[in-house]
N, C-alpha and C positions, 0 to 999 in steps of 0.2 A: 580644510581638505579640499582639493580641487576635484572637479568632476572625474578626471582621468585617474587620480590616485584612488578615489572611491571605487571605480569600476576594477581597477587592479587589485585592490584589497579584496574586493568581493570574489573575483576570480580565483585569487590565491586561496581563500576560504573555501570555495566550492572544490577546488582540487584537493585540498586537505581533507575535507569531509569525504569525499568520494574514496581517497586513498585509505582513510581510516575504516570506512565501511568494507572495503575489499579485504583489508588485513584481518579485521575481526570476523568476517564471513569466512575466510580461509582457515582461521584459528578455530572457529567453532564447528564448521562442517568438514574440515580437513582438506588437504591438497587433493586435487583430482586424481593423481596418481595413487594416493593412499586409499582413496574411496574405491577406486577401480580394483586394487588389490583385495580390499575387504569384500567387495561384491563377488570377485572370483572365488575367493576362500568359501563365501556363503554357498555359492554354487557347488563347490567340491562337498561341503557338508550335505547339502541336499541330494547330490549324487550318491553318496555313501549310505545316507538314510534309506534311499530307495533301493539300492543294492542289498542292504541289510533286511528290508521287507521281503525282497525276492527270495534272499537266502532262507529266510524263516519260512516262507510259503513252500518252498522246495522241500525243506526238512519236515513240514508238516504232511505234505502229500507223499513223499517218498520214504520217510522214515530215517533219512541219513542226510548229511550235508553234501552239497554238490561238490564234486572233486575239483572243479574250476569254475570261473566266471563263464566260461564258454558253455559248460554244461547247462547253465540257466537258460542261455539262448536256445539250446537244443530242447530244452523242456518247454519252450514256448514263451519264456519271458522275454520282452522286448528290452534289450540292454543298449539299443543304439543311443548314442549320445553320452554313455556313461564312461568316457575317457576324460582324463584332465582337460579343462577347457584351453589350457595354454600349450601344454606339450603334446596333447593327444595321445599319451601314454595311457593304457589301461590301469585302473586302480588296482592296488594290491589286495589279494584275498588269499588267506592262508588257514588251513584247518589246523586247530590245536588240539582238539580231543574229538571224541565221536560226536559231541554236540556243540562244541564252541569253536568259534572262528574269530578271525582278526581281518579288520579292513584298514588299509593304510593309504595316506595321501600325503603329498608335499604341499605345505601351507606357506603363503607369503607372509602372513601376519599372524600375530597371536590374538585370540578372542578377547576383546578389550572389556566386554561387559556382559552379565548374564542375560540371556533372551529367553529363558525358559527351557533351554536345551543344554542342560548341564552335562549330560553325557557326552556331547559333541564339543565341549571346550578344548582348545588346542593352543600350542605355542607355535611360533613360526618354525618351519623345517618339517621334517618327516615326522609324522605322528601316526600312531596306530591305535585303533579302538577294538576292545575285545567284547564279544557277545556270546551268550549261551542260548541257542535256539530253543532248548528244552525249557529253561527258565523263562525266556520271553513268552513262550506259548502257555506255560502254566500259570504265570503271573498275569498274563493278559486275561485269562479266564476268571481268575479270581479278584482282578483288580488290585494286585499287589505289585510292589517293586521288588526287583531281585537284589541280591547282595553282590557286591563287586567281585569279579574273579581275581584270583591271585593277589589278594590284598597284601600289600608290603613286598611284593616282588622286587628282586634285585635288578630287574630289566631297566636300563637307563632311560628308555623312552617313557614319555608320559602316559599314564593309563587313567582312563576316567574312573572315578569312584562312584558315578552315579548309575542308576538303572537304565539300560537301554530302552528308549520309547521310540520304535520306529514309526514315524507319522508321515 
């Protein structure tokens, strides 16, 4: 082998090694766009959890659920930044009963692996999470988990079957 052919072979080998490393890295870590979507969805979950904490605090102080997310701001809760990070739309909040409520968001990706937050697992698309403020407060004091709301509901939206743990 001549000196020139050895350096060419070495250069081709380096290019192939770098290409293989990049390909494996993208497969292992995910494409940048997919990672960005995953992080945005995690932010949505964090926002919903914080809103849930504030709804629960309002319920504890006032003895009723807030009529809207705006009522939380009037009560002194700082909800700045609790809008969807992409659309800037306010998250959905709906009262279901005198003590239960629903928080909804639009997700870009499905939860791919459990991260200790089973209650917040979701599919891509619009997802809603139900919680009962009375059960959250009572079970927090006792250190227990609540049972799921409306088990076996015919609602086509995915409902979490795990207890709400607003951390």
